[in-house]
PDB file of N, CA, C and O in Angstrom:
ATOM      1  N   MET A   1     132.928  23.234 -75.321  1.00  0.00           N
ATOM      2  CA  MET A   1     132.732  23.516 -76.731  1.00  0.00           C
ATOM      3  C   MET A   1     132.581  22.185 -77.449  1.00  0.00           C
ATOM      4  O   MET A   1     133.307  21.232 -77.168  1.00  0.00           O
ATOM      5  N   SER A   2     131.644  22.128 -78.367  1.00  0.00           N
ATOM      6  CA  SER A   2     131.366  20.868 -79.048  1.00  0.00           C
ATOM      7  C   SER A   2     132.449  20.537 -80.071  1.00  0.00           C
ATOM      8  O   SER A   2     133.135  21.414 -80.595  1.00  0.00           O
ATOM      9  N   TRP A   3     132.573  19.244 -80.334  1.00  0.00           N
ATOM     10  CA  TRP A   3     133.553  18.757 -81.303  1.00  0.00           C
ATOM     11  C   TRP A   3     133.301  19.368 -82.679  1.00  0.00           C
ATOM     12  O   TRP A   3     134.252  19.724 -83.375  1.00  0.00           O
ATOM     13  N   SER A   4     132.039  19.496 -83.083  1.00  0.00           N
ATOM     14  CA  SER A   4     131.725  20.053 -84.410  1.00  0.00           C
ATOM     15  C   SER A   4     132.152  21.518 -84.515  1.00  0.00           C
ATOM     16  O   SER A   4     132.620  21.948 -85.569  1.00  0.00           O
ATOM     17  N   LYS A   5     131.998  22.284 -83.442  1.00  0.00           N
ATOM     18  CA  LYS A   5     132.434  23.681 -83.465  1.00  0.00           C
ATOM     19  C   LYS A   5     133.952  23.780 -83.542  1.00  0.00           C
ATOM     20  O   LYS A   5     134.487  24.646 -84.234  1.00  0.00           O
ATOM     21  N   LEU A   6     134.644  22.893 -82.834  1.00  0.00           N
ATOM     22  CA  LEU A   6     136.104  22.880 -82.908  1.00  0.00           C
ATOM     23  C   LEU A   6     136.575  22.549 -84.318  1.00  0.00           C
ATOM     24  O   LEU A   6     137.507  23.172 -84.827  1.00  0.00           O
ATOM     25  N   LYS A   7     135.936  21.574 -84.948  1.00  0.00           N
ATOM     26  CA  LYS A   7     136.292  21.189 -86.319  1.00  0.00           C
ATOM     27  C   LYS A   7     136.011  22.337 -87.286  1.00  0.00           C
ATOM     28  O   LYS A   7     136.799  22.595 -88.195  1.00  0.00           O
ATOM     29  N   GLU A   8     134.891  23.022 -87.088  1.00  0.00           N
ATOM     30  CA  GLU A   8     134.574  24.154 -87.958  1.00  0.00           C
ATOM     31  C   GLU A   8     135.619  25.255 -87.800  1.00  0.00           C
ATOM     32  O   GLU A   8     136.082  25.811 -88.796  1.00  0.00           O
ATOM     33  N   LEU A   9     135.994  25.572 -86.570  1.00  0.00           N
ATOM     34  CA  LEU A   9     137.030  26.573 -86.327  1.00  0.00           C
ATOM     35  C   LEU A   9     138.332  26.168 -87.011  1.00  0.00           C
ATOM     36  O   LEU A   9     138.992  26.993 -87.643  1.00  0.00           O
ATOM     37  N   GLU A  10     138.694  24.903 -86.882  1.00  0.00           N
ATOM     38  CA  GLU A  10     139.899  24.376 -87.523  1.00  0.00           C
ATOM     39  C   GLU A  10     139.859  24.584 -89.036  1.00  0.00           C
ATOM     40  O   GLU A  10     140.884  24.887 -89.646  1.00  0.00           O
ATOM     41  N   SER A  11     138.694  24.425 -89.636  1.00  0.00           N
ATOM     42  CA  SER A  11     138.562  24.524 -91.093  1.00  0.00           C
ATOM     43  C   SER A  11     138.880  25.928 -91.616  1.00  0.00           C
ATOM     44  O   SER A  11     139.240  26.075 -92.784  1.00  0.00           O
ATOM     45  N   TYR A  12     138.756  26.949 -90.783  1.00  0.00           N
ATOM     46  CA  TYR A  12     139.065  28.317 -91.203  1.00  0.00           C
ATOM     47  C   TYR A  12     140.568  28.604 -91.220  1.00  0.00           C
ATOM     48  O   TYR A  12     141.000  29.610 -91.781  1.00  0.00           O
ATOM     49  N   GLN A  13     141.351  27.737 -90.616  1.00  0.00           N
ATOM     50  CA  GLN A  13     142.816  27.852 -90.578  1.00  0.00           C
ATOM     51  C   GLN A  13     143.276  29.215 -90.042  1.00  0.00           C
ATOM     52  O   GLN A  13     144.168  29.844 -90.610  1.00  0.00           O
ATOM     53  N   LEU A  14     142.666  29.654 -88.960  1.00  0.00           N
ATOM     54  CA  LEU A  14     143.017  30.931 -88.353  1.00  0.00           C
ATOM     55  C   LEU A  14     144.042  30.791 -87.234  1.00  0.00           C
ATOM     56  O   LEU A  14     144.794  31.725 -86.958  1.00  0.00           O
ATOM     57  N   ILE A  15     144.073  29.626 -86.591  1.00  0.00           N
ATOM     58  CA  ILE A  15     145.003  29.414 -85.487  1.00  0.00           C
ATOM     59  C   ILE A  15     146.424  29.448 -86.042  1.00  0.00           C
ATOM     60  O   ILE A  15     146.764  28.702 -86.960  1.00  0.00           O
ATOM     61  N   GLY A  16     147.245  30.323 -85.472  1.00  0.00           N
ATOM     62  CA  GLY A  16     148.622  30.461 -85.924  1.00  0.00           C
ATOM     63  C   GLY A  16     148.802  31.440 -87.067  1.00  0.00           C
ATOM     64  O   GLY A  16     149.922  31.645 -87.536  1.00  0.00           O
ATOM     65  N   LEU A  17     147.720  32.047 -87.522  1.00  0.00           N
ATOM     66  CA  LEU A  17     147.776  33.016 -88.611  1.00  0.00           C
ATOM     67  C   LEU A  17     148.618  34.219 -88.190  1.00  0.00           C
ATOM     68  O   LEU A  17     148.568  34.644 -87.035  1.00  0.00           O
ATOM     69  N   ALA A  18     149.384  34.762 -89.121  1.00  0.00           N
ATOM     70  CA  ALA A  18     150.189  35.947 -88.828  1.00  0.00           C
ATOM     71  C   ALA A  18     149.275  37.116 -88.473  1.00  0.00           C
ATOM     72  O   ALA A  18     148.102  37.137 -88.844  1.00  0.00           O
ATOM     73  N   GLU A  19     149.827  38.080 -87.753  1.00  0.00           N
ATOM     74  CA  GLU A  19     149.033  39.247 -87.379  1.00  0.00           C
ATOM     75  C   GLU A  19     148.534  39.962 -88.626  1.00  0.00           C
ATOM     76  O   GLU A  19     149.184  39.949 -89.671  1.00  0.00           O
ATOM     77  N   ASN A  20     147.360  40.588 -88.495  1.00  0.00           N
ATOM     78  CA  ASN A  20     146.665  41.165 -89.635  1.00  0.00           C
ATOM     79  C   ASN A  20     146.283  42.609 -89.316  1.00  0.00           C
ATOM     80  O   ASN A  20     145.664  42.872 -88.284  1.00  0.00           O
ATOM     81  N   ASP A  21     146.644  43.538 -90.186  1.00  0.00           N
ATOM     82  CA  ASP A  21     146.374  44.957 -89.939  1.00  0.00           C
ATOM     83  C   ASP A  21     144.883  45.257 -89.793  1.00  0.00           C
ATOM     84  O   ASP A  21     144.504  46.121 -89.003  1.00  0.00           O
ATOM     85  N   ASP A  22     144.038  44.558 -90.541  1.00  0.00           N
ATOM     86  CA  ASP A  22     142.595  44.805 -90.449  1.00  0.00           C
ATOM     87  C   ASP A  22     142.054  44.431 -89.074  1.00  0.00           C
ATOM     88  O   ASP A  22     141.311  45.202 -88.466  1.00  0.00           O
ATOM     89  N   PHE A  23     142.427  43.248 -88.582  1.00  0.00           N
ATOM     90  CA  PHE A  23     141.993  42.833 -87.247  1.00  0.00           C
ATOM     91  C   PHE A  23     142.589  43.755 -86.185  1.00  0.00           C
ATOM     92  O   PHE A  23     141.915  44.124 -85.224  1.00  0.00           O
ATOM     93  N   ASP A  24     143.861  44.124 -86.367  1.00  0.00           N
ATOM     94  CA  ASP A  24     144.513  45.015 -85.405  1.00  0.00           C
ATOM     95  C   ASP A  24     143.788  46.360 -85.320  1.00  0.00           C
ATOM     96  O   ASP A  24     143.645  46.921 -84.234  1.00  0.00           O
ATOM     97  N   PHE A  25     143.333  46.876 -86.455  1.00  0.00           N
ATOM     98  CA  PHE A  25     142.600  48.143 -86.466  1.00  0.00           C
ATOM     99  C   PHE A  25     141.274  48.004 -85.710  1.00  0.00           C
ATOM    100  O   PHE A  25     140.890  48.889 -84.945  1.00  0.00           O
ATOM    101  N   ILE A  26     140.587  46.892 -85.931  1.00  0.00           N
ATOM    102  CA  ILE A  26     139.303  46.657 -85.256  1.00  0.00           C
ATOM    103  C   ILE A  26     139.480  46.644 -83.744  1.00  0.00           C
ATOM    104  O   ILE A  26     138.714  47.290 -83.029  1.00  0.00           O
ATOM    105  N   ILE A  27     140.469  45.927 -83.253  1.00  0.00           N
ATOM    106  CA  ILE A  27     140.616  45.853 -81.796  1.00  0.00           C
ATOM    107  C   ILE A  27     141.165  47.144 -81.212  1.00  0.00           C
ATOM    108  O   ILE A  27     140.851  47.499 -80.076  1.00  0.00           O
ATOM    109  N   TYR A  28     141.989  47.850 -81.990  1.00  0.00           N
ATOM    110  CA  TYR A  28     142.458  49.160 -81.525  1.00  0.00           C
ATOM    111  C   TYR A  28     141.261  50.104 -81.365  1.00  0.00           C
ATOM    112  O   TYR A  28     141.140  50.795 -80.354  1.00  0.00           O
ATOM    113  N   MET A  29     140.385  50.126 -82.360  1.00  0.00           N
ATOM    114  CA  MET A  29     139.202  50.985 -82.295  1.00  0.00           C
ATOM    115  C   MET A  29     138.273  50.553 -81.158  1.00  0.00           C
ATOM    116  O   MET A  29     137.695  51.401 -80.478  1.00  0.00           O
ATOM    117  N   ALA A  30     138.125  49.255 -80.949  1.00  0.00           N
ATOM    118  CA  ALA A  30     137.289  48.762 -79.842  1.00  0.00           C
ATOM    119  C   ALA A  30     137.833  49.257 -78.506  1.00  0.00           C
ATOM    120  O   ALA A  30     137.066  49.680 -77.640  1.00  0.00           O
ATOM    121  N   ALA A  31     139.152  49.206 -78.337  1.00  0.00           N
ATOM    122  CA  ALA A  31     139.765  49.683 -77.097  1.00  0.00           C
ATOM    123  C   ALA A  31     139.534  51.185 -76.925  1.00  0.00           C
ATOM    124  O   ALA A  31     139.248  51.646 -75.820  1.00  0.00           O
ATOM    125  N   GLN A  32     139.658  51.943 -78.008  1.00  0.00           N
ATOM    126  CA  GLN A  32     139.444  53.391 -77.941  1.00  0.00           C
ATOM    127  C   GLN A  32     137.992  53.718 -77.596  1.00  0.00           C
ATOM    128  O   GLN A  32     137.729  54.552 -76.729  1.00  0.00           O
ATOM    129  N   ILE A  33     137.067  53.072 -78.263  1.00  0.00           N
ATOM    130  CA  ILE A  33     135.640  53.332 -78.047  1.00  0.00           C
ATOM    131  C   ILE A  33     135.213  52.954 -76.632  1.00  0.00           C
ATOM    132  O   ILE A  33     134.437  53.666 -75.995  1.00  0.00           O
ATOM    133  N   CYS A  34     135.728  51.823 -76.149  1.00  0.00           N
ATOM    134  CA  CYS A  34     135.332  51.330 -74.820  1.00  0.00           C
ATOM    135  C   CYS A  34     136.190  51.904 -73.698  1.00  0.00           C
ATOM    136  O   CYS A  34     135.888  51.704 -72.521  1.00  0.00           O
ATOM    137  N   GLY A  35     137.247  52.608 -74.051  1.00  0.00           N
ATOM    138  CA  GLY A  35     138.126  53.180 -73.036  1.00  0.00           C
ATOM    139  C   GLY A  35     138.877  52.131 -72.239  1.00  0.00           C
ATOM    140  O   GLY A  35     139.072  52.281 -71.033  1.00  0.00           O
ATOM    141  N   THR A  36     139.303  51.060 -72.916  1.00  0.00           N
ATOM    142  CA  THR A  36     140.023  49.983 -72.237  1.00  0.00           C
ATOM    143  C   THR A  36     141.482  49.946 -72.670  1.00  0.00           C
ATOM    144  O   THR A  36     141.841  50.443 -73.737  1.00  0.00           O
ATOM    145  N   LYS A  37     142.308  49.354 -71.833  1.00  0.00           N
ATOM    146  CA  LYS A  37     143.727  49.201 -72.155  1.00  0.00           C
ATOM    147  C   LYS A  37     143.986  47.944 -72.968  1.00  0.00           C
ATOM    148  O   LYS A  37     144.999  47.848 -73.662  1.00  0.00           O
ATOM    149  N   ILE A  38     143.081  46.984 -72.885  1.00  0.00           N
ATOM    150  CA  ILE A  38     143.261  45.698 -73.566  1.00  0.00           C
ATOM    151  C   ILE A  38     142.043  45.411 -74.428  1.00  0.00           C
ATOM    152  O   ILE A  38     140.903  45.630 -74.017  1.00  0.00           O
ATOM    153  N   SER A  39     142.303  44.922 -75.621  1.00  0.00           N
ATOM    154  CA  SER A  39     141.243  44.484 -76.528  1.00  0.00           C
ATOM    155  C   SER A  39     141.778  43.293 -77.308  1.00  0.00           C
ATOM    156  O   SER A  39     142.935  43.290 -77.728  1.00  0.00           O
ATOM    157  N   LEU A  40     140.940  42.283 -77.502  1.00  0.00           N
ATOM    158  CA  LEU A  40     141.389  41.039 -78.131  1.00  0.00           C
ATOM    159  C   LEU A  40     140.339  40.478 -79.074  1.00  0.00           C
ATOM    160  O   LEU A  40     139.140  40.674 -78.879  1.00  0.00           O
ATOM    161  N   ILE A  41     140.805  39.783 -80.093  1.00  0.00           N
ATOM    162  CA  ILE A  41     139.967  38.852 -80.843  1.00  0.00           C
ATOM    163  C   ILE A  41     140.560  37.497 -80.519  1.00  0.00           C
ATOM    164  O   ILE A  41     141.682  37.191 -80.923  1.00  0.00           O
ATOM    165  N   SER A  42     139.816  36.691 -79.796  1.00  0.00           N
ATOM    166  CA  SER A  42     140.361  35.406 -79.368  1.00  0.00           C
ATOM    167  C   SER A  42     139.523  34.248 -79.885  1.00  0.00           C
ATOM    168  O   SER A  42     138.314  34.360 -80.086  1.00  0.00           O
ATOM    169  N   LEU A  43     140.202  33.145 -80.091  1.00  0.00           N
ATOM    170  CA  LEU A  43     139.581  31.908 -80.552  1.00  0.00           C
ATOM    171  C   LEU A  43     139.865  30.841 -79.511  1.00  0.00           C
ATOM    172  O   LEU A  43     140.980  30.746 -78.997  1.00  0.00           O
ATOM    173  N   ILE A  44     138.865  30.046 -79.202  1.00  0.00           N
ATOM    174  CA  ILE A  44     139.008  29.003 -78.190  1.00  0.00           C
ATOM    175  C   ILE A  44     139.148  27.651 -78.877  1.00  0.00           C
ATOM    176  O   ILE A  44     138.294  27.249 -79.668  1.00  0.00           O
ATOM    177  N   THR A  45     140.241  26.954 -78.562  1.00  0.00           N
ATOM    178  CA  THR A  45     140.429  25.591 -79.047  1.00  0.00           C
ATOM    179  C   THR A  45     140.129  24.639 -77.892  1.00  0.00           C
ATOM    180  O   THR A  45     139.648  25.064 -76.842  1.00  0.00           O
ATOM    181  N   GLU A  46     140.407  23.380 -78.086  1.00  0.00           N
ATOM    182  CA  GLU A  46     140.107  22.401 -77.037  1.00  0.00           C
ATOM    183  C   GLU A  46     140.828  22.725 -75.729  1.00  0.00           C
ATOM    184  O   GLU A  46     140.264  22.547 -74.650  1.00  0.00           O
ATOM    185  N   ASP A  47     142.077  23.201 -75.821  1.00  0.00           N
ATOM    186  CA  ASP A  47     142.874  23.434 -74.619  1.00  0.00           C
ATOM    187  C   ASP A  47     143.296  24.882 -74.393  1.00  0.00           C
ATOM    188  O   ASP A  47     143.649  25.253 -73.274  1.00  0.00           O
ATOM    189  N   ASN A  48     143.266  25.707 -75.445  1.00  0.00           N
ATOM    190  CA  ASN A  48     143.839  27.047 -75.347  1.00  0.00           C
ATOM    191  C   ASN A  48     142.913  28.134 -75.861  1.00  0.00           C
ATOM    192  O   ASN A  48     141.949  27.886 -76.586  1.00  0.00           O
ATOM    193  N   GLN A  49     143.245  29.334 -75.459  1.00  0.00           N
ATOM    194  CA  GLN A  49     142.668  30.547 -76.028  1.00  0.00           C
ATOM    195  C   GLN A  49     143.786  31.157 -76.871  1.00  0.00           C
ATOM    196  O   GLN A  49     144.875  31.420 -76.361  1.00  0.00           O
ATOM    197  N   TRP A  50     143.523  31.382 -78.150  1.00  0.00           N
ATOM    198  CA  TRP A  50     144.536  31.921 -79.044  1.00  0.00           C
ATOM    199  C   TRP A  50     144.079  33.282 -79.532  1.00  0.00           C
ATOM    200  O   TRP A  50     142.930  33.438 -79.945  1.00  0.00           O
ATOM    201  N   PHE A  51     144.966  34.269 -79.490  1.00  0.00           N
ATOM    202  CA  PHE A  51     144.610  35.634 -79.856  1.00  0.00           C
ATOM    203  C   PHE A  51     144.922  35.895 -81.321  1.00  0.00           C
ATOM    204  O   PHE A  51     146.084  35.982 -81.719  1.00  0.00           O
ATOM    205  N   LEU A  52     143.876  36.016 -82.109  1.00  0.00           N
ATOM    206  CA  LEU A  52     144.016  36.336 -83.526  1.00  0.00           C
ATOM    207  C   LEU A  52     144.587  37.742 -83.666  1.00  0.00           C
ATOM    208  O   LEU A  52     145.373  38.018 -84.573  1.00  0.00           O
ATOM    209  N   SER A  53     144.188  38.617 -82.768  1.00  0.00           N
ATOM    210  CA  SER A  53     144.705  39.978 -82.731  1.00  0.00           C
ATOM    211  C   SER A  53     144.664  40.447 -81.282  1.00  0.00           C
ATOM    212  O   SER A  53     143.771  40.066 -80.526  1.00  0.00           O
ATOM    213  N   HIS A  54     145.627  41.271 -80.900  1.00  0.00           N
ATOM    214  CA  HIS A  54     145.684  41.708 -79.508  1.00  0.00           C
ATOM    215  C   HIS A  54     146.221  43.127 -79.408  1.00  0.00           C
ATOM    216  O   HIS A  54     147.125  43.520 -80.145  1.00  0.00           O
ATOM    217  N   HIS A  55     145.648  43.884 -78.487  1.00  0.00           N
ATOM    218  CA  HIS A  55     146.077  45.257 -78.207  1.00  0.00           C
ATOM    219  C   HIS A  55     146.215  45.376 -76.695  1.00  0.00           C
ATOM    220  O   HIS A  55     145.271  45.093 -75.958  1.00  0.00           O
ATOM    221  N   GLY A  56     147.392  45.793 -76.231  1.00  0.00           N
ATOM    222  CA  GLY A  56     147.605  45.980 -74.803  1.00  0.00           C
ATOM    223  C   GLY A  56     147.996  44.717 -74.061  1.00  0.00           C
ATOM    224  O   GLY A  56     148.075  44.719 -72.833  1.00  0.00           O
ATOM    225  N   LEU A  57     148.238  43.650 -74.784  1.00  0.00           N
ATOM    226  CA  LEU A  57     148.632  42.369 -74.197  1.00  0.00           C
ATOM    227  C   LEU A  57     149.591  41.712 -75.182  1.00  0.00           C
ATOM    228  O   LEU A  57     149.275  41.595 -76.366  1.00  0.00           O
ATOM    229  N   GLU A  58     150.741  41.286 -74.715  1.00  0.00           N
ATOM    230  CA  GLU A  58     151.765  40.788 -75.633  1.00  0.00           C
ATOM    231  C   GLU A  58     151.686  39.295 -75.941  1.00  0.00           C
ATOM    232  O   GLU A  58     152.214  38.855 -76.962  1.00  0.00           O
ATOM    233  N   VAL A  59     151.049  38.519 -75.096  1.00  0.00           N
ATOM    234  CA  VAL A  59     151.000  37.070 -75.333  1.00  0.00           C
ATOM    235  C   VAL A  59     150.065  36.746 -76.485  1.00  0.00           C
ATOM    236  O   VAL A  59     149.132  37.503 -76.754  1.00  0.00           O
ATOM    237  N   ARG A  60     150.302  35.632 -77.171  1.00  0.00           N
ATOM    238  CA  ARG A  60     149.469  35.209 -78.298  1.00  0.00           C
ATOM    239  C   ARG A  60     148.489  34.111 -77.908  1.00  0.00           C
ATOM    240  O   ARG A  60     147.540  33.845 -78.646  1.00  0.00           O
ATOM    241  N   GLU A  61     148.702  33.463 -76.753  1.00  0.00           N
ATOM    242  CA  GLU A  61     147.769  32.424 -76.317  1.00  0.00           C
ATOM    243  C   GLU A  61     147.846  32.245 -74.814  1.00  0.00           C
ATOM    244  O   GLU A  61     148.796  32.682 -74.165  1.00  0.00           O
ATOM    245  N   SER A  62     146.824  31.590 -74.272  1.00  0.00           N
ATOM    246  CA  SER A  62     146.782  31.274 -72.847  1.00  0.00           C
ATOM    247  C   SER A  62     145.943  30.015 -72.669  1.00  0.00           C
ATOM    248  O   SER A  62     145.215  29.630 -73.583  1.00  0.00           O
ATOM    249  N   PRO A  63     146.031  29.366 -71.506  1.00  0.00           N
ATOM    250  CA  PRO A  63     145.199  28.180 -71.276  1.00  0.00           C
ATOM    251  C   PRO A  63     143.711  28.535 -71.342  1.00  0.00           C
ATOM    252  O   PRO A  63     143.299  29.613 -70.913  1.00  0.00           O
ATOM    253  N   LYS A  64     142.926  27.627 -71.878  1.00  0.00           N
ATOM    254  CA  LYS A  64     141.483  27.851 -71.999  1.00  0.00           C
ATOM    255  C   LYS A  64     140.846  28.133 -70.642  1.00  0.00           C
ATOM    256  O   LYS A  64     139.900  28.915 -70.548  1.00  0.00           O
ATOM    257  N   ASP A  65     141.358  27.503 -69.600  1.00  0.00           N
ATOM    258  CA  ASP A  65     140.790  27.692 -68.267  1.00  0.00           C
ATOM    259  C   ASP A  65     140.916  29.135 -67.773  1.00  0.00           C
ATOM    260  O   ASP A  65     140.180  29.548 -66.876  1.00  0.00           O
ATOM    261  N   ASP A  66     141.848  29.908 -68.356  1.00  0.00           N
ATOM    262  CA  ASP A  66     142.029  31.309 -67.974  1.00  0.00           C
ATOM    263  C   ASP A  66     141.205  32.261 -68.836  1.00  0.00           C
ATOM    264  O   ASP A  66     141.229  33.471 -68.612  1.00  0.00           O
ATOM    265  N   ALA A  67     140.485  31.737 -69.807  1.00  0.00           N
ATOM    266  CA  ALA A  67     139.818  32.569 -70.808  1.00  0.00           C
ATOM    267  C   ALA A  67     138.497  33.149 -70.312  1.00  0.00           C
ATOM    268  O   ALA A  67     137.645  32.423 -69.802  1.00  0.00           O
ATOM    269  N   PHE A  68     138.335  34.452 -70.465  1.00  0.00           N
ATOM    270  CA  PHE A  68     137.052  35.089 -70.201  1.00  0.00           C
ATOM    271  C   PHE A  68     136.005  34.547 -71.169  1.00  0.00           C
ATOM    272  O   PHE A  68     134.832  34.415 -70.819  1.00  0.00           O
ATOM    273  N   CYS A  69     136.439  34.235 -72.386  1.00  0.00           N
ATOM    274  CA  CYS A  69     135.520  33.832 -73.465  1.00  0.00           C
ATOM    275  C   CYS A  69     134.715  32.584 -73.130  1.00  0.00           C
ATOM    276  O   CYS A  69     133.606  32.411 -73.635  1.00  0.00           O
ATOM    277  N   VAL A  70     135.251  31.728 -72.298  1.00  0.00           N
ATOM    278  CA  VAL A  70     134.535  30.501 -71.943  1.00  0.00           C
ATOM    279  C   VAL A  70     133.176  30.853 -71.344  1.00  0.00           C
ATOM    280  O   VAL A  70     132.189  30.160 -71.592  1.00  0.00           O
ATOM    281  N   HIS A  71     133.124  31.919 -70.562  1.00  0.00           N
ATOM    282  CA  HIS A  71     131.855  32.355 -69.971  1.00  0.00           C
ATOM    283  C   HIS A  71     130.878  32.804 -71.056  1.00  0.00           C
ATOM    284  O   HIS A  71     129.687  32.501 -70.988  1.00  0.00           O
ATOM    285  N   ALA A  72     131.375  33.516 -72.043  1.00  0.00           N
ATOM    286  CA  ALA A  72     130.519  33.972 -73.148  1.00  0.00           C
ATOM    287  C   ALA A  72     130.026  32.792 -73.974  1.00  0.00           C
ATOM    288  O   ALA A  72     128.875  32.783 -74.411  1.00  0.00           O
ATOM    289  N   ILE A  73     130.871  31.811 -74.191  1.00  0.00           N
ATOM    290  CA  ILE A  73     130.494  30.619 -74.963  1.00  0.00           C
ATOM    291  C   ILE A  73     129.423  29.828 -74.227  1.00  0.00           C
ATOM    292  O   ILE A  73     128.499  29.300 -74.845  1.00  0.00           O
ATOM    293  N   ASN A  74     129.549  29.746 -72.909  1.00  0.00           N
ATOM    294  CA  ASN A  74     128.588  28.976 -72.114  1.00  0.00           C
ATOM    295  C   ASN A  74     127.217  29.640 -72.050  1.00  0.00           C
ATOM    296  O   ASN A  74     126.219  28.964 -71.800  1.00  0.00           O
ATOM    297  N   GLU A  75     127.150  30.950 -72.273  1.00  0.00           N
ATOM    298  CA  GLU A  75     125.881  31.683 -72.285  1.00  0.00           C
ATOM    299  C   GLU A  75     125.831  32.563 -73.535  1.00  0.00           C
ATOM    300  O   GLU A  75     125.933  33.786 -73.437  1.00  0.00           O
ATOM    301  N   PRO A  76     125.673  31.939 -74.720  1.00  0.00           N
ATOM    302  CA  PRO A  76     125.802  32.675 -75.987  1.00  0.00           C
ATOM    303  C   PRO A  76     124.732  33.732 -76.252  1.00  0.00           C
ATOM    304  O   PRO A  76     124.926  34.594 -77.108  1.00  0.00           O
ATOM    305  N   ASN A  77     123.627  33.685 -75.548  1.00  0.00           N
ATOM    306  CA  ASN A  77     122.559  34.657 -75.797  1.00  0.00           C
ATOM    307  C   ASN A  77     122.594  35.853 -74.853  1.00  0.00           C
ATOM    308  O   ASN A  77     121.721  36.720 -74.903  1.00  0.00           O
ATOM    309  N   GLU A  78     123.599  35.891 -74.000  1.00  0.00           N
ATOM    310  CA  GLU A  78     123.728  36.983 -73.042  1.00  0.00           C
ATOM    311  C   GLU A  78     125.053  37.707 -73.272  1.00  0.00           C
ATOM    312  O   GLU A  78     126.070  37.054 -73.507  1.00  0.00           O
ATOM    313  N   PRO A  79     125.065  39.037 -73.211  1.00  0.00           N
ATOM    314  CA  PRO A  79     126.343  39.745 -73.327  1.00  0.00           C
ATOM    315  C   PRO A  79     127.224  39.426 -72.125  1.00  0.00           C
ATOM    316  O   PRO A  79     126.733  39.305 -71.003  1.00  0.00           O
ATOM    317  N   PHE A  80     128.510  39.294 -72.358  1.00  0.00           N
ATOM    318  CA  PHE A  80     129.447  39.031 -71.273  1.00  0.00           C
ATOM    319  C   PHE A  80     130.297  40.279 -71.079  1.00  0.00           C
ATOM    320  O   PHE A  80     131.140  40.603 -71.916  1.00  0.00           O
ATOM    321  N   VAL A  81     130.074  40.970 -69.983  1.00  0.00           N
ATOM    322  CA  VAL A  81     130.767  42.220 -69.698  1.00  0.00           C
ATOM    323  C   VAL A  81     131.562  42.054 -68.414  1.00  0.00           C
ATOM    324  O   VAL A  81     131.054  41.549 -67.414  1.00  0.00           O
ATOM    325  N   VAL A  82     132.812  42.484 -68.455  1.00  0.00           N
ATOM    326  CA  VAL A  82     133.664  42.480 -67.272  1.00  0.00           C
ATOM    327  C   VAL A  82     134.043  43.931 -66.995  1.00  0.00           C
ATOM    328  O   VAL A  82     134.838  44.519 -67.728  1.00  0.00           O
ATOM    329  N   GLU A  83     133.481  44.499 -65.951  1.00  0.00           N
ATOM    330  CA  GLU A  83     133.784  45.890 -65.601  1.00  0.00           C
ATOM    331  C   GLU A  83     135.174  46.007 -64.984  1.00  0.00           C
ATOM    332  O   GLU A  83     135.933  46.918 -65.313  1.00  0.00           O
ATOM    333  N   ASP A  84     135.500  45.081 -64.091  1.00  0.00           N
ATOM    334  CA  ASP A  84     136.798  45.094 -63.421  1.00  0.00           C
ATOM    335  C   ASP A  84     137.165  43.646 -63.112  1.00  0.00           C
ATOM    336  O   ASP A  84     136.602  43.042 -62.198  1.00  0.00           O
ATOM    337  N   ALA A  85     138.102  43.092 -63.868  1.00  0.00           N
ATOM    338  CA  ALA A  85     138.472  41.680 -63.719  1.00  0.00           C
ATOM    339  C   ALA A  85     139.026  41.373 -62.331  1.00  0.00           C
ATOM    340  O   ALA A  85     138.946  40.235 -61.870  1.00  0.00           O
ATOM    341  N   ARG A  86     139.583  42.374 -61.666  1.00  0.00           N
ATOM    342  CA  ARG A  86     140.124  42.149 -60.319  1.00  0.00           C
ATOM    343  C   ARG A  86     139.024  41.869 -59.302  1.00  0.00           C
ATOM    344  O   ARG A  86     139.270  41.244 -58.270  1.00  0.00           O
ATOM    345  N   LYS A  87     137.806  42.335 -59.596  1.00  0.00           N
ATOM    346  CA  LYS A  87     136.699  42.198 -58.651  1.00  0.00           C
ATOM    347  C   LYS A  87     135.621  41.229 -59.118  1.00  0.00           C
ATOM    348  O   LYS A  87     134.671  40.962 -58.381  1.00  0.00           O
ATOM    349  N   ASP A  88     135.753  40.707 -60.312  1.00  0.00           N
ATOM    350  CA  ASP A  88     134.714  39.848 -60.893  1.00  0.00           C
ATOM    351  C   ASP A  88     134.853  38.425 -60.358  1.00  0.00           C
ATOM    352  O   ASP A  88     135.872  37.772 -60.587  1.00  0.00           O
ATOM    353  N   GLU A  89     133.842  37.946 -59.652  1.00  0.00           N
ATOM    354  CA  GLU A  89     133.889  36.619 -59.028  1.00  0.00           C
ATOM    355  C   GLU A  89     133.860  35.478 -60.037  1.00  0.00           C
ATOM    356  O   GLU A  89     134.210  34.349 -59.694  1.00  0.00           O
ATOM    357  N   ARG A  90     133.446  35.751 -61.283  1.00  0.00           N
ATOM    358  CA  ARG A  90     133.408  34.703 -62.309  1.00  0.00           C
ATOM    359  C   ARG A  90     134.804  34.341 -62.794  1.00  0.00           C
ATOM    360  O   ARG A  90     135.008  33.280 -63.382  1.00  0.00           O
ATOM    361  N   LEU A  91     135.748  35.214 -62.549  1.00  0.00           N
ATOM    362  CA  LEU A  91     137.084  35.030 -63.123  1.00  0.00           C
ATOM    363  C   LEU A  91     138.100  34.590 -62.101  1.00  0.00           C
ATOM    364  O   LEU A  91     139.269  34.396 -62.436  1.00  0.00           O
TER     365      LEU A  91
END
């Protein structure tokens, strides 16, 4: 991720923000529509993945190296779909 994108993300002051009912509703609905147990809104910093909102997962952050989102960031014009993380060789 480029330095300018990290600085822009920082400017929104979202990292560490308290949980928000609007974001929670969005991810709850996403999980229902997609039939998944986990749904997240995550932000990637230089070292970590931070969850702005989370459903089905209790942690608020994880190392960036563990983030599915890194794959989506590296190929921004392609949808990133994980059918089964246990079988996905990218993860």
